[in-house]
C-alpha positions as CSV (number, residue, x, y, z in Angstrom):
1,M,-35.2,78.7,16.4
2,Y,-32.2,76.4,17.1
3,R,-33.0,72.7,17.1
4,N,-31.1,70.1,19.0
5,E,-29.6,67.2,17.1
6,L,-28.4,63.9,18.5
7,K,-26.8,61.2,16.3
8,Y,-26.2,57.5,16.8
9,V,-24.5,54.9,14.6
10,M,-25.8,51.3,14.8
11,N,-25.9,48.1,12.8
12,R,-28.8,47.2,10.5
13,P,-30.5,44.7,12.9
14,T,-30.5,47.4,15.7
15,A,-31.9,50.0,13.3
16,M,-34.7,47.6,12.2
17,L,-35.5,47.0,15.9
18,M,-35.5,50.7,16.7
19,S,-37.6,51.5,13.6
20,S,-40.2,49.0,14.6
21,R,-40.4,50.5,18.1
22,M,-40.7,54.0,16.6
23,E,-43.5,52.9,14.3
24,K,-45.7,52.0,17.3
25,L,-45.3,55.5,18.8
26,L,-44.6,58.0,16.0
27,R,-46.1,58.6,12.6
28,F,-44.3,58.6,9.3
29,D,-43.4,61.8,7.5
30,D,-46.4,62.9,5.5
31,H,-44.3,63.9,2.6
32,A,-42.4,60.6,2.3
33,G,-43.2,57.4,0.5
34,P,-44.4,54.1,1.9
35,K,-43.0,53.5,5.5
36,G,-41.7,57.1,5.5
37,Q,-38.9,56.3,3.1
38,Y,-37.2,58.5,0.4
39,R,-33.8,59.2,-1.1
40,V,-31.8,62.3,-0.2
41,T,-29.1,63.7,-2.6
42,S,-27.1,66.7,-1.5
43,L,-24.4,68.7,-3.3
44,Y,-22.1,70.3,-0.7
45,F,-20.0,73.5,-1.3
46,D,-16.8,74.5,0.4
47,D,-14.2,77.3,0.0
48,Y,-10.6,77.2,-1.2
49,G,-9.4,76.5,2.3
50,D,-12.0,73.8,3.0
51,N,-13.2,75.7,6.1
52,A,-16.5,73.9,6.4
53,L,-14.7,70.6,6.4
54,N,-12.0,71.7,8.8
55,D,-14.5,73.2,11.2
56,N,-16.3,69.9,11.3
57,L,-13.1,67.9,11.9
58,I,-11.8,70.1,14.8
59,G,-15.3,70.4,16.3
60,Q,-15.6,74.2,15.9
61,I,-18.4,75.4,18.1
62,A,-20.0,77.6,15.5
63,R,-19.9,76.6,11.8
64,K,-22.0,76.7,8.7
65,K,-22.2,75.1,5.2
66,F,-24.2,75.4,2.1
67,R,-25.7,72.6,0.1
68,I,-28.2,72.0,-2.7
69,R,-30.6,69.1,-1.9
70,V,-33.1,67.1,-3.9
71,Y,-35.4,64.2,-2.9
72,N,-35.9,61.1,-5.1
73,K,-34.1,62.9,-7.9
74,D,-37.1,65.2,-8.3
75,D,-36.0,68.2,-10.4
76,T,-39.2,70.1,-9.7
77,Y,-38.2,70.5,-6.0
78,I,-34.6,71.7,-5.7
79,R,-33.5,73.4,-2.4
80,L,-30.6,75.6,-1.5
81,E,-29.9,75.2,2.2
82,K,-27.7,76.9,4.7
83,K,-27.1,74.9,7.8
84,V,-25.7,76.7,10.8
85,K,-24.5,74.7,13.8
86,H,-23.7,75.9,17.3
87,N,-22.6,73.1,19.7
88,K,-25.4,70.5,19.5
89,G,-27.9,72.9,18.2
90,G,-28.6,73.9,14.7
91,I,-30.8,76.0,12.4
92,K,-31.5,75.5,8.7
93,E,-32.6,78.1,6.1
94,S,-33.7,77.0,2.7
95,V,-35.1,78.3,-0.5
96,L,-36.4,76.7,-3.7
97,L,-34.3,76.9,-6.9
98,S,-35.6,76.4,-10.4
99,K,-33.8,73.8,-12.5
100,E,-32.5,76.6,-14.7
101,A,-31.1,78.4,-11.6
102,Y,-29.4,75.2,-10.4
103,R,-27.8,74.7,-13.8
104,R,-26.5,78.3,-13.9
105,I,-25.0,77.9,-10.5
106,L,-23.2,74.7,-11.5
107,Q,-21.8,76.4,-14.6
108,G,-20.5,79.3,-12.4
109,E,-23.0,81.8,-13.8
110,F,-24.4,83.1,-10.5
111,E,-24.5,86.8,-11.0
112,F,-28.2,86.6,-11.2
113,L,-28.2,85.8,-7.4
114,R,-26.7,89.2,-6.5
115,D,-29.9,91.2,-6.9
116,S,-32.4,88.6,-5.7
117,Q,-35.3,89.6,-3.5
118,I,-34.4,86.6,-1.3
119,A,-31.8,87.2,1.4
120,L,-30.5,83.6,1.4
121,L,-29.8,83.8,-2.3
122,R,-27.9,87.1,-1.9
123,E,-25.9,85.6,1.0
124,F,-25.0,82.6,-1.2
125,Y,-23.8,85.0,-3.9
126,I,-21.5,86.7,-1.5
127,E,-20.2,83.4,-0.3
128,L,-19.6,82.2,-3.8
129,T,-17.7,85.3,-4.8
130,A,-15.9,86.3,-1.6
131,R,-14.9,82.8,-0.4
132,N,-14.9,81.2,-3.8
133,L,-17.2,78.4,-2.8
134,K,-17.1,75.4,-5.1
135,P,-19.0,72.1,-5.3
136,K,-17.0,69.5,-3.4
137,V,-19.0,66.3,-3.0
138,I,-22.4,64.7,-3.4
139,V,-23.7,62.7,-0.5
140,E,-26.6,60.4,-1.0
141,Y,-28.5,58.0,1.2
142,D,-31.9,56.3,1.7
143,R,-33.8,57.8,4.6
144,Q,-36.8,56.7,6.8
145,T,-38.4,59.5,8.8
146,F,-40.7,59.5,11.8
147,V,-42.4,62.5,13.3
148,Y,-43.6,63.1,16.9
149,D,-45.5,66.4,17.3
150,Y,-44.8,67.0,21.0
151,G,-41.4,68.7,21.1
152,Q,-41.4,68.9,17.3
153,V,-39.4,65.7,17.2
154,R,-38.1,64.3,13.9
155,I,-36.2,60.9,13.9
156,T,-34.5,59.7,10.8
157,F,-32.7,56.5,9.9
158,D,-30.1,56.9,7.1
159,K,-28.7,53.8,5.3
160,H,-26.6,53.1,2.2
161,I,-24.7,56.4,2.8
162,R,-22.6,57.0,-0.3
163,Y,-20.6,59.7,-2.0
164,E,-19.5,61.0,-5.4
165,R,-16.6,63.4,-5.8
166,N,-16.1,63.5,-9.5
167,K,-19.4,64.0,-11.3
168,L,-20.8,66.8,-9.2
169,D,-24.3,67.0,-10.4
170,V,-27.2,65.7,-8.4
171,F,-29.0,64.6,-11.6
172,E,-26.0,62.9,-13.2
173,K,-27.2,59.4,-14.2
174,E,-23.7,58.0,-14.6
175,A,-22.4,59.0,-11.2
176,M,-20.3,56.3,-9.5
177,F,-21.1,56.4,-5.8
178,L,-18.8,54.8,-3.2
179,P,-19.8,53.7,0.3
180,A,-19.1,56.3,2.9
181,I,-19.6,53.9,5.9
182,Q,-19.8,50.2,6.4
183,P,-22.7,48.6,4.4
184,D,-24.4,47.3,7.6
185,Q,-24.2,50.7,9.4
186,V,-27.1,53.0,9.8
187,V,-27.1,56.6,11.2
188,M,-30.1,57.6,13.4
189,E,-30.6,61.3,13.9
190,V,-32.9,62.7,16.6
191,K,-33.9,66.4,16.1
192,F,-36.1,68.3,18.4
193,T,-37.0,71.8,19.6
194,G,-36.9,72.7,23.2
195,F,-37.2,69.3,24.8
196,L,-37.1,65.6,24.0
197,P,-40.2,63.8,25.3
198,N,-39.4,61.3,28.1
199,V,-41.0,58.4,26.2
200,I,-38.6,58.8,23.3
201,K,-35.7,59.5,25.6
202,A,-36.4,56.3,27.5
203,M,-36.6,54.3,24.2
204,I,-33.1,55.5,23.2
205,Q,-31.6,54.9,26.7
206,E,-33.0,51.4,26.9
207,S,-31.4,50.5,23.5
208,G,-28.0,51.2,25.0
209,L,-27.0,53.4,22.0
210,I,-24.2,55.9,22.5
211,Q,-24.4,59.4,21.1
212,Q,-21.8,60.2,18.6
213,S,-20.5,63.1,16.5
214,V,-21.1,62.1,12.9
215,S,-20.9,64.3,9.8
216,K,-21.8,62.6,6.5
217,Y,-20.1,65.5,4.7
218,S,-16.8,65.1,6.6
219,I,-16.8,61.3,6.2
220,S,-17.5,61.6,2.4
221,R,-14.8,64.2,1.9
222,T,-12.1,62.3,3.8
223,R,-12.9,58.7,2.8
224,A,-9.9,57.3,0.9
């Protein structure tokens, strides 16, 4: 099922205010650390023509991209994800990878994906071979997540958004990350299925925030 996704960029004080308001109404993500916080590190793939990047930049209605994501640098929970967007809606498919599988993919040894029992891995193999997908950038940030069960709402605050375009390994200890946005900026994402409850809608409207189109991937690829 497609989920709606709204994005807002704000300064740190506004984000702290919004977070404190959310805390009174929503619960923290059960899988996160204290105060719903954790670190997200994603390795994005694109083809020889950078079609995923260009689709984002021109606002293509339908687009997709592949990434490998870890949380808090935990090598026991590595996920391959395919994110498909259509207008403001999106759907995400994911599958767990072993550390060995992750290493083999990074080394270009991905023939083992071809005969996988998992459809997403077979699709990734086709994309790697037919479109010559390659790792392009690592995007990392610190995230705080709130959950509201009505409407399956998930609200995240992402800060310290940074990128690495040289050492393309999510576990590289010597990676040199650079800031993707201004240090005092925070990206809030509101994801929901079907409808956004009025109480949350009112909270956003009262804050005066303006919805924006923000792609961490595109910003990280095009940042000089």
